[in-house]
N, C-alpha and C positions, 0 to 999 in steps of 0.2 A: 668695701661693703658690697655684698651680693644682693641683687634685686630679685625677689621671689614674687610670683603671681600665683595665688592659690584659689581654686574654685571650690565651692561648697564648704565655706569656712566658718559657718556659724555654730557648729557643734561637732561632737565626735572627733574623728581623725583629722578633719580639716582644721578644727579649732586647736587641736594639739599641735599640728604642724605650725600654726601661727605662734603659739605659745613658745615652743622650743626655738624656733628661728628668731623670734624677738629676743629671747634670752641670749642667743648667740651674737646679737648685735646687728642682724641683717635688716635690710629694708623690705618690709612685707606689705604687699597689697592683697587684702583679703576680700574676695568677692562672694556674694551670696544673694539669694532672693530677698531674704529678710535677715537683718542682723539679730544679735542676741546680747543680753547684758554681759555675758562672759566675754564675747568677742569685743564689745565696745570698751571693756576695761583693760584690754591688753595694750592699748596705745599704738596699734598698728593702723595703717590706712585702710579704712573699710569702704568698699564700694558695694552698697546694697542695691536691690532692685535689678540685679543681674540674673537673667534667665538664659542659660546657655543654649536652650532650644529656640530662642528668638533671635533671628538675624538682626533685627533692629536694636535689640538690647546689646548684642555683641558689638555692633557698629558704634553705639553710643559709648560703650566702655573703651573701645579703641580710640575714639576721639578724645576722651579724657586722658588717655595715656600716650597721646601723640608725642613722639620724641623720647619716650621713656624706654630705656633698655631693660629687657627682661632676660636675666641670666638663667633663671630656672622657672619653668612653667609647670606647676603641679596640678594636674587635672584630677581633682578629687570628687567633684560633684557626681552623684549617681543616685539611682533608685533601685529598690528590690521589691518585686512583686512575685511571690512564689506560686506560680501556677502548676498544678498537677495535671495529669492527663484527663482526670475526671472533671476538672473545672477549667479547662483550657479556654483562654480569653484572647482571641487574636488581637484585639485592640490593645490589651496590656502588653502583648509581645512586641507590637509595633512601637508602643510608647517607650518600652525599655531599650529597644534598639536606638530610638531617637536620642534619648537622654544619655545612655551609657556608651554608645559607640559612634554614632554619626556626629553628635554635637561636639565631643572632644576633638574629632578630626577637623571639623569646620572651624572651631575656635583656634586650634593650632595654626591652621592655614591663615586665619585672619591676623594673627600676631607674628607671623614670620618676619615682617618688616621691623619688629621691635627686638628681634633676636640677632645675635652676632656669632662669629666664630667662637666656639667654646661654650655657647649656651646649651642648656639641657631641657628635655621634656620628660616628665614623669607621668605615666598613665596608671591610675589606680584601677586595676582590674581585680580578678579574684581567682583563686584556685578552682572555683567552679567553672572557669573558662578553659580548663584543661580537658580535652576529650579523653586522653588516656587515663586521667585520674577519676573520671566519672564512674563511680561504683554504686550509686544510689538512684540515678535517674531523676525524673521530675524537674521542677523549677525551669520549665522550658524557656520562658522569655528571658529570665536572668542569665541562665547558662549560655543561651544563644547570643545574647548581647555582649557578654564578656568574652566569648570566643571571637566575636567580631572585633572587639576592642583590642584583643591580643594581635589580631591580624593588622589592624590599623598601626599598632606600635611597630610591628615587624617591617611593614612597608615604609613607614616614616623613617625608620632607622637606616634604610637603604637610600631613600630619596633625599634625606637631609645630610647624609655623610659629606657630600661635596661642599656643603655650607659650613661644615665643622660643628654641627649640632647633633648631640647624642641623645638617645631615647631609652628610657628604662620602662619595662613592663612589670608592675609591682603588685604582689598579693600582700595585704597587710597582716595576714594571719586571722585567726578567729578572735575578733576583738569584742569586748563587752561594751556595746554602744546601743543606742535606741534602735538602729537598723537590725541588730541581732537579738532584740528583746532583752538586752543587758544580761546575756547568758553568763551564768556563773562559771562556765567552762572556758571562757575566753580570757585573753590577756588584756591588760589595761591599754587605753589609747597611748599612754606615755611609753609603755614598753614597745608597742607596735611602731610608733613614730621614731623612737630611738633607732630601731632596726632599719626602717625605711630611709631615714636620713643617711645612715651608713651606706646603703645601697646607692643613693644619689651622689654622695660624696665620692664614691669609688667608680662612678660611671665615666666611661671614656668612649672614644670612637671605636676602640678595639672591642669592647664588650657591649656596645650599643645593640639594642634589639633583644637582649636577654630577658627571659621571663623568670623573675626572682620572687621567692618568699622573703618576707622581711627579715628572716633569720639568716639569709644568705644562701639558702638552698636554691638550686636551679630546678625549676618545675618543668614537668613534661608538657609537650603540646597536646 
């Protein structure tokens, strides 16, 4: 049985990760600020009250998981605040950096002692974190924070290689969730997570640090 720790698990992609991994028979620890009826019904271990931007909250979670091996850490928690140039909000930009980039780095660092040779870290970034792929501009805080998260993943893939820990940098695709306003143009969370789990399954030290679309496409930096 593989032990998975998933952040941002109460809805959307995080909830679907929990659902599919539970069906696979894995041990799932689902963290979130507030749980949901859908998450509570899955029968996984739920750790609510976890705010990844709070050092005290992360320390409390670490204490609860003392001695627990984490085979796969899926950093799914994140926010999207789409600032245009005309309504630029520096506080929003900083907030997105803190949640989307700095906090996943700090949480990974906090749980390194729970990981072992062969463990994996999956960072949920976005295609909007690709500089080369940016053809529409805008969304300054979100884009900048996701570029930063991609860099976090690349550096971690180098720094953790000697520990035998591989890192995936993952774009879920355009997914119909609350974050995207349930866009009719998106794929379902089930379709997205099917692809994302395939990327995590195939993650090795040799391809660690790769920026993947859930469909397997390697994305440009």
